[in-house]
C-alpha positions as MATLAB code, in Angstrom:
seq = 'MKNRIIRIDQKNANKILLSLRNDPNTFCVEIEGSNCKVSLDYLTEVSTKFQFPIISKGYDGYEDWIRDLTWIKEENIAIIINNYCKLLCDEPSKKCLVLNSFEEVVFPWWESEVCEHMVEGKTRSFIVYLIN';
ca = [
     -12.986   49.602   86.106;
     -11.658   46.501   88.044;
     -12.165   43.109   86.207;
     -12.450   40.410   88.999;
     -13.823   36.986   90.064;
     -16.727   36.928   92.379;
     -17.460   34.043   94.389;
     -21.381   33.521   95.118;
     -23.789   31.050   96.428;
     -26.715   29.904   93.817;
     -29.256   31.870   96.159;
     -27.669   34.949   95.527;
     -26.755   34.172   91.931;
     -30.366   34.431   90.407;
     -31.080   38.136   90.722;
     -27.340   38.657   89.136;
     -27.867   36.215   86.434;
     -31.362   37.767   85.372;
     -29.634   41.075   85.113;
     -26.568   39.681   83.049;
     -28.788   37.897   80.660;
     -31.092   41.049   80.208;
     -27.933   43.423   79.592;
     -27.881   44.196   75.845;
     -24.429   45.426   76.590;
     -23.169   42.204   78.177;
     -21.846   39.022   76.422;
     -22.617   36.318   79.067;
     -21.315   33.106   78.738;
     -22.606   30.253   81.036;
     -20.268   27.077   81.841;
     -21.433   24.165   83.966;
     -18.652   22.908   85.574;
     -19.738   19.626   86.175;
     -19.686   19.058   82.399;
     -15.657   20.503   82.642;
     -14.212   17.744   84.594;
     -10.739   17.821   82.471;
      -9.161   20.620   80.520;
     -10.335   19.516   77.142;
     -13.900   19.744   78.004;
     -13.381   23.196   79.846;
     -11.338   24.477   76.613;
     -13.890   23.233   74.136;
     -16.809   24.678   76.146;
     -15.103   28.123   76.576;
     -14.295   28.139   72.439;
     -17.656   27.146   71.660;
     -19.475   29.807   73.958;
     -17.317   32.508   72.880;
     -17.353   31.456   69.248;
     -13.544   31.266   68.882;
     -12.459   30.643   65.202;
     -10.853   27.531   66.263;
     -11.414   25.274   69.391;
      -8.487   25.540   71.822;
      -6.592   22.476   72.448;
      -4.508   23.945   74.992;
      -3.943   26.893   77.166;
      -1.859   29.350   75.052;
      -4.542   29.285   72.328;
      -7.259   29.819   74.886;
      -5.219   32.877   76.237;
      -4.833   34.241   72.731;
      -8.337   33.854   71.651;
      -9.979   35.186   75.190;
      -7.621   38.457   74.878;
      -8.869   38.886   71.307;
     -12.874   38.567   70.879;
     -12.974   41.120   68.044;
     -16.138   39.234   67.059;
     -18.159   40.346   70.046;
     -19.679   43.731   70.197;
     -20.497   44.057   73.638;
     -18.556   46.141   75.817;
     -18.890   43.928   78.919;
     -17.817   40.391   79.378;
     -19.579   37.811   81.881;
     -18.344   34.404   82.638;
     -20.592   32.371   84.997;
     -19.459   29.261   86.174;
     -21.883   27.326   87.841;
     -21.192   24.326   90.158;
     -17.669   25.964   90.198;
     -16.682   23.020   92.727;
     -16.861   20.490   90.116;
     -14.906   22.419   87.380;
     -11.889   20.763   86.438;
     -12.402   18.137   89.317;
     -10.346   15.610   87.611;
      -7.416   17.936   87.331;
      -7.162   20.224   90.330;
      -4.108   21.984   89.339;
      -5.707   23.092   85.961;
      -8.574   24.658   87.972;
      -5.789   26.974   89.731;
      -4.025   27.675   86.309;
      -7.487   28.849   85.074;
      -8.014   31.220   87.906;
      -4.362   32.656   87.568;
      -5.012   32.813   83.926;
      -8.002   35.411   84.415;
      -6.097   37.295   87.294;
      -2.816   37.807   85.571;
      -3.373   37.734   81.791;
      -6.877   38.004   81.011;
      -8.135   40.842   83.389;
      -5.025   43.076   82.951;
      -5.345   42.642   79.249;
      -9.097   44.175   79.371;
      -8.380   46.596   81.855;
      -5.440   48.522   79.995;
      -3.275   46.314   78.050;
      -5.402   45.981   75.034;
      -5.372   49.680   74.303;
      -1.440   49.433   74.085;
      -1.344   46.600   71.672;
      -4.481   46.277   69.599;
      -5.354   49.010   66.699;
      -8.079   51.099   68.299;
      -8.034   48.437   71.054;
     -10.944   49.523   74.071;
     -11.173   48.200   77.712;
     -13.802   46.064   78.710;
     -15.623   45.021   81.995;
     -14.660   41.285   82.298;
     -16.231   39.543   85.271;
     -15.997   35.818   86.344;
     -18.774   34.861   88.591;
     -18.277   31.369   90.288;
     -21.240   29.831   91.722;
     -21.728   26.903   94.293;
];
């Protein structure tokens, strides 16, 4: 399993979105990039949509919770970021931080590290769709 970031346009996204929304084995979170212009907006949105036990105020807490997700039963995780070009537009360096976090922390965790560090930890598919 290779967790990854996929960039697609809105036209091609419609079929994928319909499939993800109807898959009972996929927990699908949709983020509206235009509503997340600063980090606190993004962290609050992700915390709420993933039902984190507490709202993340910083990226350390965010990375901890997004590597837990024990309360989510579905095997596959999909994050759809609509209007990606507007995501964190007031903090461009944070946009890079979020993408690097997925690639360097979140994806490796769900591909294999979860099995080594969590009791009964299981790998999961974790795909991020960036839609413009």
